[in-house]
C-alpha positions as CSV (number, residue, x, y, z in Angstrom):
1,M,-45.0,-42.6,43.1
2,G,-42.9,-44.8,45.4
3,P,-42.2,-43.9,49.0
4,S,-38.6,-43.3,48.3
5,A,-39.3,-40.9,45.4
6,R,-38.8,-37.3,46.3
7,R,-40.2,-34.2,44.7
8,P,-37.6,-31.8,43.4
9,R,-37.3,-28.8,45.6
10,R,-37.9,-25.4,44.0
11,W,-34.4,-24.1,43.7
12,P,-33.5,-22.2,45.8
13,G,-36.9,-20.9,46.7
14,R,-38.6,-17.5,46.5
15,T,-36.9,-16.2,49.6
16,G,-33.5,-17.0,48.2
17,W,-34.2,-15.4,44.9
18,A,-35.6,-12.3,46.6
19,L,-32.5,-11.9,48.6
20,A,-30.2,-12.6,45.6
21,A,-31.9,-9.9,43.6
22,G,-32.7,-7.5,46.5
23,V,-29.2,-7.1,47.9
24,P,-27.7,-5.9,44.5
25,L,-30.8,-3.7,43.8
26,L,-30.4,-2.0,47.2
27,F,-26.7,-1.5,46.5
28,L,-27.3,0.0,43.1
29,T,-30.1,2.2,44.4
30,A,-28.1,3.6,47.2
31,F,-24.7,4.0,45.4
32,F,-25.7,4.6,41.8
33,V,-29.3,5.6,41.2
34,W,-29.5,7.9,44.2
35,P,-26.3,9.9,43.5
36,V,-27.1,10.3,39.8
37,L,-30.6,11.4,40.5
38,E,-29.3,13.8,43.2
39,I,-26.9,15.5,40.9
40,V,-29.3,15.6,37.9
41,G,-32.1,16.9,40.2
42,R,-29.9,19.7,41.5
43,G,-29.4,20.8,37.9
44,F,-33.1,20.7,37.0
45,L,-34.8,21.9,40.2
46,T,-35.1,25.6,41.0
47,D,-36.7,26.5,44.3
48,G,-38.2,23.0,44.5
49,R,-39.8,23.2,41.0
50,L,-38.8,21.4,37.8
51,D,-37.1,23.7,35.4
52,L,-36.0,22.3,32.1
53,G,-34.8,25.6,30.7
54,G,-31.3,24.3,31.1
55,F,-31.6,22.3,27.9
56,G,-32.2,25.4,25.9
57,D,-29.4,27.3,27.6
58,V,-26.9,24.5,27.2
59,F,-27.7,23.6,23.6
60,A,-27.7,27.3,22.6
61,R,-23.9,27.2,23.3
62,P,-21.8,26.5,20.2
63,R,-19.3,24.7,22.5
64,T,-22.0,22.1,23.4
65,W,-22.6,21.1,19.8
66,R,-18.8,20.9,19.2
67,V,-18.3,18.7,22.2
68,V,-21.2,16.4,21.2
69,G,-19.9,16.2,17.7
70,Q,-16.4,15.4,18.9
71,T,-17.7,12.7,21.2
72,L,-19.7,11.0,18.4
73,A,-16.8,11.4,15.9
74,Q,-14.1,10.0,18.2
75,A,-16.4,7.1,19.2
76,A,-17.3,6.2,15.6
77,L,-13.7,6.4,14.4
78,G,-12.4,4.5,17.5
79,T,-14.9,1.8,17.0
80,A,-14.2,1.4,13.3
81,G,-10.5,1.2,13.9
82,A,-10.9,-1.3,16.7
83,V,-13.1,-3.6,14.6
84,L,-11.0,-3.4,11.5
85,L,-7.9,-4.3,13.4
86,G,-9.5,-6.6,16.0
87,V,-11.2,-9.1,13.7
88,P,-7.9,-10.3,12.1
89,G,-6.5,-10.5,15.6
90,A,-9.4,-12.6,16.7
91,Y,-8.9,-15.0,13.8
92,L,-5.2,-15.4,14.5
93,L,-5.4,-15.7,18.3
94,Y,-8.5,-17.9,18.5
95,R,-8.8,-19.9,15.3
96,C,-5.1,-20.6,14.7
97,R,-2.5,-22.4,16.7
98,F,1.1,-21.3,17.2
99,R,3.7,-21.1,19.9
100,G,3.3,-18.2,22.3
101,R,-0.4,-17.7,21.6
102,G,-1.4,-17.7,25.3
103,A,1.2,-15.0,26.1
104,L,0.1,-12.9,23.2
105,R,-3.6,-13.2,24.3
106,A,-2.6,-12.0,27.7
107,F,-0.6,-9.1,26.3
108,V,-3.4,-7.7,24.1
109,T,-5.7,-7.7,27.1
110,V,-3.3,-5.5,29.2
111,P,-4.3,-2.2,27.4
112,F,-8.0,-2.6,28.2
113,V,-7.4,-2.8,31.9
114,L,-4.7,-0.2,32.0
115,P,-5.7,3.0,33.9
116,T,-6.9,5.6,31.4
117,V,-4.4,8.1,32.9
118,V,-1.6,5.6,32.1
119,V,-2.8,5.2,28.5
120,G,-2.9,9.0,28.1
121,V,0.6,9.4,29.6
122,A,2.0,6.6,27.4
123,F,0.8,8.1,24.2
124,R,1.7,11.6,25.2
125,S,5.3,10.6,26.1
126,L,5.5,9.0,22.6
127,L,4.1,12.1,20.7
128,V,5.6,15.1,22.6
129,D,8.6,16.9,21.3
130,G,11.6,14.7,22.1
131,G,9.4,11.6,22.0
132,L,10.0,8.8,19.5
133,L,7.2,10.0,17.2
134,G,7.4,13.7,18.2
135,G,8.3,14.7,14.7
136,L,4.8,13.7,13.4
137,G,3.1,16.6,15.1
138,L,0.4,14.5,16.6
139,D,0.7,15.7,20.2
140,G,-2.6,17.3,21.3
141,T,-4.5,16.3,18.1
142,F,-7.7,14.5,17.5
143,A,-5.9,11.7,15.7
144,A,-3.9,11.0,18.9
145,I,-7.1,10.5,20.9
146,V,-8.5,8.1,18.3
147,L,-5.3,6.1,18.3
148,A,-5.4,5.9,22.1
149,L,-9.0,4.7,22.0
150,V,-8.2,2.0,19.5
151,F,-5.3,1.0,21.7
152,F,-7.6,0.8,24.7
153,N,-10.4,-1.1,23.1
154,Y,-8.6,-3.5,20.7
155,A,-8.9,-6.3,23.2
156,V,-12.7,-5.9,23.5
157,V,-13.0,-6.9,19.8
158,V,-10.4,-9.6,19.8
159,R,-11.8,-11.4,22.8
160,T,-15.5,-10.9,22.1
161,V,-15.2,-12.0,18.4
162,G,-12.5,-14.5,19.1
163,G,-14.5,-16.2,21.9
164,M,-17.3,-17.0,19.4
165,W,-15.0,-17.7,16.5
166,E,-13.2,-20.5,18.3
167,R,-16.5,-22.2,18.9
168,L,-18.0,-21.9,15.4
169,D,-18.8,-25.2,13.8
170,P,-16.2,-25.5,11.0
171,R,-18.3,-27.8,8.9
172,A,-20.1,-25.0,7.1
173,E,-16.8,-23.5,6.0
174,Q,-15.5,-26.9,5.0
175,A,-18.6,-27.5,2.9
176,A,-18.2,-24.1,1.1
177,R,-14.5,-24.8,0.4
178,A,-15.4,-28.3,-1.0
179,L,-17.9,-26.7,-3.4
180,G,-15.1,-24.5,-4.8
181,A,-15.5,-21.2,-2.9
182,S,-12.4,-19.2,-2.4
183,P,-11.2,-18.4,1.1
184,W,-12.3,-14.8,0.8
185,R,-15.7,-15.9,-0.4
186,V,-16.1,-18.3,2.5
187,L,-15.1,-15.5,4.9
188,R,-17.6,-13.1,3.3
189,T,-20.6,-15.4,2.8
190,V,-20.2,-17.9,5.7
191,T,-17.9,-16.8,8.5
192,L,-18.7,-13.1,8.9
193,P,-22.5,-13.6,8.8
194,A,-22.1,-16.2,11.6
195,L,-19.9,-13.8,13.5
196,G,-22.2,-10.8,12.9
197,P,-23.8,-10.8,16.4
198,A,-20.4,-11.0,18.1
199,I,-19.0,-8.2,16.0
200,A,-22.1,-6.1,16.6
201,S,-21.9,-6.7,20.4
202,A,-18.2,-5.8,20.4
203,A,-18.7,-2.7,18.3
204,S,-21.5,-1.4,20.5
205,L,-19.4,-1.9,23.6
206,V,-16.4,-0.2,22.0
207,F,-18.6,2.7,21.0
208,L,-19.8,2.9,24.5
209,F,-16.3,2.9,26.0
210,C,-15.0,5.5,23.4
211,A,-18.0,7.8,24.0
212,T,-17.5,7.8,27.8
213,A,-13.6,7.9,27.8
214,F,-12.3,10.3,30.4
215,G,-8.7,10.1,31.6
216,T,-7.3,9.4,28.2
217,V,-9.1,12.3,26.5
218,L,-8.3,14.6,29.4
219,V,-4.6,14.0,29.2
220,L,-4.3,14.0,25.4
221,G,-7.0,16.5,24.4
222,G,-7.6,18.8,27.3
223,R,-10.4,21.4,26.7
224,R,-9.6,21.6,23.0
225,Y,-10.9,18.2,22.1
226,G,-13.3,17.7,25.0
227,T,-16.0,15.1,25.1
228,V,-19.3,15.0,26.9
229,E,-17.5,13.1,29.7
230,T,-14.7,15.7,30.1
231,E,-17.1,18.5,29.7
232,I,-19.2,17.3,32.7
233,W,-16.0,17.3,34.7
234,I,-15.1,20.8,33.6
235,Q,-18.6,22.2,34.2
236,T,-18.7,20.7,37.6
237,T,-15.2,21.3,38.9
238,Q,-14.2,24.5,37.2
239,F,-17.4,26.4,36.6
240,L,-19.7,24.8,39.3
241,D,-22.4,24.8,36.6
242,L,-24.5,21.9,37.8
243,R,-27.3,22.7,35.4
244,A,-25.0,22.3,32.4
245,A,-23.5,19.1,33.9
246,A,-26.9,17.7,34.5
247,V,-28.0,18.3,30.9
248,L,-24.9,16.7,29.5
249,S,-25.4,13.8,31.9
250,V,-28.9,13.2,30.5
251,V,-27.5,13.3,26.9
252,Q,-24.9,10.8,27.9
253,V,-27.4,8.5,29.5
254,V,-29.5,8.5,26.3
255,V,-26.4,7.5,24.3
256,V,-25.5,4.8,26.8
257,V,-29.0,3.3,26.9
258,G,-29.0,3.1,23.1
259,A,-25.6,1.4,23.0
260,L,-26.5,-1.0,25.8
261,A,-29.7,-2.0,24.1
262,L,-27.9,-2.7,20.9
263,A,-25.2,-4.7,22.8
264,G,-27.9,-6.6,24.7
265,R,-29.7,-7.7,21.5
266,A,-26.4,-8.7,19.8
267,R,-25.3,-10.5,22.9
268,A,-28.5,-12.5,23.0
269,R,-28.1,-13.5,19.4
270,T,-24.5,-14.5,20.2
271,E,-25.6,-16.7,23.0
272,R,-28.2,-18.5,20.9
273,A,-25.6,-19.1,18.2
274,L,-23.2,-20.5,20.7
275,T,-25.8,-22.8,22.0
276,L,-26.3,-24.2,18.5
277,G,-22.6,-24.4,17.7
278,A,-20.1,-27.1,18.4
279,P,-18.8,-27.0,22.0
280,T,-15.3,-28.1,21.0
281,V,-12.5,-25.7,20.2
282,T,-11.2,-26.2,16.6
283,T,-7.8,-24.6,15.7
284,R,-5.2,-25.3,13.1
285,P,-1.6,-24.3,12.6
286,V,-0.8,-21.0,10.8
287,H,-0.2,-21.5,7.1
288,L,1.6,-18.5,5.5
289,R,0.5,-19.7,2.1
290,E,-3.1,-19.1,3.0
291,P,-4.1,-15.5,2.1
292,L,-6.3,-15.1,5.2
293,D,-3.4,-16.2,7.4
294,V,-1.0,-13.8,5.8
295,V,-3.4,-10.9,6.2
296,A,-4.1,-11.8,9.8
297,V,-0.5,-12.2,10.7
298,V,0.6,-8.9,9.1
299,V,-2.3,-6.9,10.6
300,T,-1.8,-8.4,14.0
301,V,2.0,-8.0,14.0
302,V,1.7,-4.3,13.0
303,T,-1.1,-3.6,15.5
304,V,0.5,-5.4,18.4
305,G,4.0,-4.1,17.7
306,G,3.2,-0.6,16.5
307,L,0.0,0.3,18.4
308,L,0.1,-1.7,21.6
309,A,3.8,-2.4,22.4
310,L,5.4,0.8,21.2
311,P,3.6,3.3,23.6
312,L,4.3,1.0,26.6
313,L,7.9,0.4,25.7
314,N,8.4,4.1,25.1
315,L,6.8,4.9,28.5
316,V,9.4,2.6,30.2
317,V,12.3,4.1,28.3
318,R,11.2,7.7,28.9
319,S,10.8,7.0,32.6
320,L,14.5,6.1,32.7
321,R,15.5,9.5,31.2
322,T,16.5,12.2,33.6
323,P,17.8,15.8,33.2
324,R,21.2,14.3,34.1
325,G,21.1,11.4,31.8
326,W,19.8,7.8,32.1
327,G,19.1,6.4,35.5
328,L,16.6,5.4,38.1
329,D,16.2,8.9,39.6
330,N,12.5,9.1,38.7
331,Y,11.8,5.9,40.4
332,A,13.8,6.9,43.5
333,A,11.7,10.1,43.6
334,L,8.5,7.9,44.1
335,G,9.6,7.4,47.7
336,V,9.2,11.0,48.7
337,P,6.2,13.4,48.2
338,Q,6.6,15.5,45.1
339,D,5.9,19.2,45.0
340,T,2.8,19.9,47.2
341,L,1.6,16.3,47.4
342,A,1.0,15.1,50.9
343,V,2.2,11.5,50.2
344,S,4.7,9.7,48.1
345,A,3.7,7.7,45.0
346,W,4.6,4.5,46.9
347,Q,2.2,5.4,49.7
348,A,-0.5,6.2,47.1
349,A,0.2,2.8,45.5
350,G,-0.5,1.2,48.9
351,T,-3.7,3.2,49.2
352,S,-4.7,2.1,45.7
353,V,-4.1,-1.6,46.4
354,R,-6.0,-1.5,49.7
355,T,-8.9,0.4,48.1
356,A,-9.0,-2.0,45.1
357,V,-9.1,-5.0,47.4
358,D,-12.2,-3.6,49.2
359,A,-13.8,-2.6,45.9
360,T,-13.2,-6.0,44.4
361,L,-14.8,-7.9,47.3
362,I,-17.9,-5.7,47.1
363,A,-18.1,-6.0,43.4
364,L,-17.7,-9.8,43.6
365,V,-20.5,-10.2,46.0
366,V,-22.9,-7.8,44.2
367,G,-22.0,-8.9,40.7
368,G,-22.0,-12.6,41.6
369,L,-25.5,-12.3,42.9
370,V,-26.7,-10.5,39.8
371,A,-25.1,-13.1,37.5
372,L,-26.7,-15.9,39.5
373,V,-30.2,-14.3,39.1
374,V,-29.8,-13.3,35.5
375,S,-28.4,-16.7,34.5
376,R,-31.8,-18.3,35.1
377,R,-34.3,-18.7,32.3
378,P,-37.8,-18.5,33.8
379,R,-40.8,-20.0,32.0
380,R,-43.1,-17.0,32.4
381,A,-42.6,-14.2,30.0
382,S,-43.0,-11.5,32.7
383,A,-40.2,-13.2,34.7
384,R,-38.0,-13.3,31.7
385,R,-38.5,-9.6,31.1
386,A,-37.7,-8.9,34.7
387,V,-34.4,-10.8,34.4
388,A,-33.5,-9.0,31.2
389,G,-34.3,-5.7,32.9
390,L,-32.1,-6.5,35.8
391,D,-29.3,-7.4,33.5
392,A,-29.6,-4.1,31.6
393,L,-29.9,-2.1,34.8
394,F,-26.6,-3.3,36.1
395,M,-24.9,-2.5,32.9
396,L,-25.7,1.2,33.2
397,P,-22.6,2.1,35.3
398,L,-20.5,1.1,32.4
399,G,-21.6,4.2,30.5
400,V,-22.9,6.8,32.9
401,S,-20.2,9.3,33.7
402,A,-18.0,8.3,36.6
403,V,-17.5,12.0,37.1
404,T,-21.3,12.3,37.7
405,V,-21.3,9.4,40.1
406,G,-18.3,10.8,42.0
407,F,-19.7,14.2,42.4
408,G,-23.1,12.7,43.1
409,F,-21.5,10.9,46.1
410,L,-20.3,14.2,47.5
411,V,-23.7,15.8,47.4
412,S,-25.8,12.8,48.4
413,M,-23.8,10.7,50.9
414,D,-24.3,13.1,53.8
415,A,-27.6,11.2,54.3
416,P,-28.0,8.4,51.7
417,L,-31.7,7.5,51.2
418,G,-32.5,9.5,54.3
419,L,-30.3,7.5,56.7
420,P,-28.8,9.5,59.6
421,V,-25.2,8.9,58.7
422,D,-22.6,11.0,56.8
423,L,-20.5,8.7,54.6
424,R,-18.4,11.4,52.9
425,A,-15.7,11.3,55.6
426,S,-15.4,7.5,55.3
427,P,-12.5,6.1,53.3
428,V,-14.8,3.2,52.3
429,L,-16.6,5.6,49.9
430,V,-13.8,5.5,47.3
431,A,-14.0,1.6,47.3
432,V,-17.8,1.7,46.9
433,A,-17.5,4.1,43.9
434,Q,-14.9,1.8,42.3
435,A,-17.1,-1.2,43.0
436,V,-20.0,0.4,41.2
437,V,-17.7,0.6,38.1
438,A,-16.5,-3.0,38.5
439,V,-19.8,-4.7,39.1
440,P,-20.8,-4.9,35.3
441,L,-17.4,-6.5,34.5
442,V,-18.0,-9.2,37.2
443,V,-21.5,-9.8,35.8
444,R,-20.3,-10.1,32.2
445,T,-17.5,-12.5,33.2
446,V,-19.4,-14.9,35.4
447,L,-22.8,-14.8,33.6
448,P,-21.8,-16.8,30.4
449,V,-20.4,-19.6,32.5
450,L,-23.6,-19.9,34.7
451,R,-25.8,-19.8,31.6
452,A,-23.8,-22.7,30.1
453,I,-24.8,-25.0,33.0
454,D,-27.4,-27.6,32.0
455,P,-30.4,-26.9,34.4
456,R,-31.0,-30.6,34.6
457,Q,-27.8,-30.9,36.8
458,R,-29.5,-28.7,39.4
459,E,-32.8,-30.6,39.1
460,V,-31.0,-34.0,39.6
461,A,-29.1,-32.7,42.6
462,A,-32.4,-31.4,44.2
463,T,-34.2,-34.7,43.4
464,L,-31.5,-36.6,45.2
465,G,-32.1,-34.5,48.3
466,A,-29.5,-31.8,48.1
467,A,-30.4,-28.6,50.0
468,P,-30.4,-25.4,47.9
469,G,-27.2,-24.3,49.4
470,R,-25.5,-27.5,48.5
471,V,-26.8,-27.4,45.0
472,L,-25.4,-23.9,44.7
473,R,-22.0,-25.0,46.0
474,T,-21.6,-28.3,44.2
475,V,-23.1,-27.3,40.8
476,D,-22.9,-23.6,40.2
477,L,-19.9,-22.6,42.2
478,A,-17.9,-25.7,41.1
479,V,-18.4,-24.8,37.4
480,A,-18.0,-21.1,37.9
481,V,-14.9,-21.1,40.1
482,R,-12.5,-20.2,37.4
483,A,-14.8,-17.5,36.1
484,V,-15.1,-16.1,39.6
485,G,-11.3,-16.0,39.9
486,L,-11.1,-14.3,36.5
487,A,-13.8,-11.7,37.5
488,L,-11.9,-11.1,40.8
489,G,-8.7,-10.3,38.9
490,F,-10.3,-8.0,36.3
491,A,-12.4,-6.2,38.9
492,F,-9.2,-5.6,40.9
493,A,-7.3,-4.3,37.9
494,V,-10.2,-1.9,36.9
495,S,-10.6,-0.7,40.5
496,L,-6.8,-0.1,40.8
497,G,-6.9,2.3,37.9
498,E,-10.3,4.0,38.3
499,F,-9.9,7.8,38.0
500,G,-13.1,9.5,37.2
501,A,-15.1,9.1,40.5
502,T,-11.9,8.7,42.6
503,S,-10.7,12.2,41.5
504,F,-13.6,13.6,43.4
505,L,-13.6,11.3,46.4
506,A,-10.0,10.7,47.3
507,R,-8.9,12.7,50.3
508,P,-5.7,14.9,50.0
509,Q,-3.9,12.8,52.6
510,E,-5.0,9.5,50.9
511,P,-4.9,9.9,47.1
512,T,-4.7,6.9,44.9
513,L,-1.9,6.4,42.4
514,P,-3.9,7.5,39.3
515,V,-4.8,10.8,41.1
516,V,-1.2,11.3,42.0
517,I,-0.1,10.8,38.4
518,F,-2.6,13.3,37.1
519,R,-1.6,15.9,39.7
520,L,2.1,15.4,38.8
521,L,1.3,15.9,35.1
522,G,-0.4,19.2,36.0
523,R,2.7,20.6,37.7
524,P,5.6,22.2,35.8
525,G,9.1,20.8,35.9
526,A,11.0,17.9,34.5
527,E,11.2,16.2,37.9
528,N,7.4,16.1,38.2
529,Y,7.0,14.8,34.7
530,G,9.6,12.1,35.2
531,A,8.0,11.1,38.4
532,A,4.6,10.9,36.6
533,L,6.2,8.6,34.0
534,A,7.7,6.3,36.6
535,A,4.5,6.2,38.6
536,S,2.6,5.3,35.4
537,V,5.1,2.4,34.8
538,L,4.5,1.2,38.3
539,L,0.7,1.3,37.9
540,A,0.9,-0.4,34.5
541,A,3.2,-3.2,36.0
542,L,0.6,-3.8,38.8
543,T,-2.3,-4.1,36.3
544,A,-0.3,-6.2,33.9
545,G,0.6,-8.7,36.7
546,V,-3.0,-9.0,37.6
547,V,-4.0,-9.6,34.0
548,A,-1.3,-12.3,33.6
549,V,-2.8,-14.2,36.6
550,C,-6.3,-13.7,35.2
551,E,-5.3,-15.3,31.9
552,R,-4.0,-18.4,33.7
553,L,-7.4,-18.7,35.4
554,R,-9.4,-18.6,32.2
555,R,-10.7,-21.9,31.0
556,P,-10.4,-22.3,27.2
557,G,-13.6,-21.9,25.3
558,I,-15.6,-20.7,28.4
559,G,-16.3,-17.4,29.9
560,G,-17.3,-15.2,27.0
561,A,-15.2,-12.2,26.2
562,W,-14.1,-11.5,29.7
């Protein structure tokens, strides 16, 4: 070896990896694991002893079985609807080329990041007496909840499946067509099997989101069509039955772990398939003589126009209707506190934005470090298992009840992990709770980009003498900068509309806008309802603006679903 040859440095060293993994683990332990264990422990411990009798008591109640059945039924039907409508949308928006495709992609993403309270209000304003579809009698029905869940999760299927579909090597389809196979047979025997991992991954995630839906179900179904998530909230806030809430939380965790395991296996198969596929994006113009194109256009137009756009447009129209006719009275009312609220909706919007900024910064640091660690592919099997375990661990907040996390904060943050400090009076606590929810989204957005980097780029940079920090800056961050911007925007939008944990932690003098909307809906009077509609439009406009910026940051063909 010549004197000028340098040995590649181990990148970035054991200390660096320990810090990169240790900081997120400490955050997750203090602000997720500890609160959840605290609330579950209080339900299962009696006089310092473990008492599992709560399982028998809770499952002896007929209401428990009804709630569990409704949860599984709405999740299954919502998932089926999202997949059946989303796959044609994925084909049209990611495999075909037409004017306005980018704008349509951005629009179908808006419902997913809308606050769940806004989704519930939008559908309720459409289905109530006097609403555009009030004559159908769907207000307060199970069907209304399923439609709202499909509305909310349609984008998950479109972007997850579409992200893989646009990178599929078209030669297999072309060979099948050359051998005489019809378009439908090519779709059934070639394309759908190749898309199987992506469809399974999307379906498992949609099932997870449907099974843990809170704000939408609470607004549309109330106690009549409760789910495990809403039942935890009811048992905790209305009956103070921590034992029942703890049992239901355990049931939910089991469902979440199963869904995440399925999603993880499907996602791993997707990533391997993408590695083998062509890196270039292949699209073609829409041909209305092609049967597949006709079906995709019809299904997507009906879905986007009837399911996505109609509730949002109706929400805007209803917000302009007042007892005295049409006007901006409901929006003017946002400047003054309504009923017994301590602040106006505009003040609450300011609080929401400030809190979301803090939550986004926290989530970006924690989620970025997790993505950096998980993106590596160690040689040792034990290290690979540890990386996979870390990835799965940080996905848990996606499915564990935000209500459980929020209430757990209240009972555990007087001295977190034994520290002599009471965080319950700190306004930062709401931002931390929102960051816990946003971290998985940051990981899933940044991780595919980091995994796409050829490790030889880092090795070459290290061989040429670049310090670990410079390698990180010039290789990883340079490639992932757009994904980081995208993650920042989505994390901000999700934090802006978070309701489950915030409903517990927001102080009366500093509520967030989703909390104000829910409180207005719970008060009688046309003025309060009109103000709730106007506040929902305001919150939807804020999140839609963030999504529009995010879509411009997305690099075509990179970044996975999110």
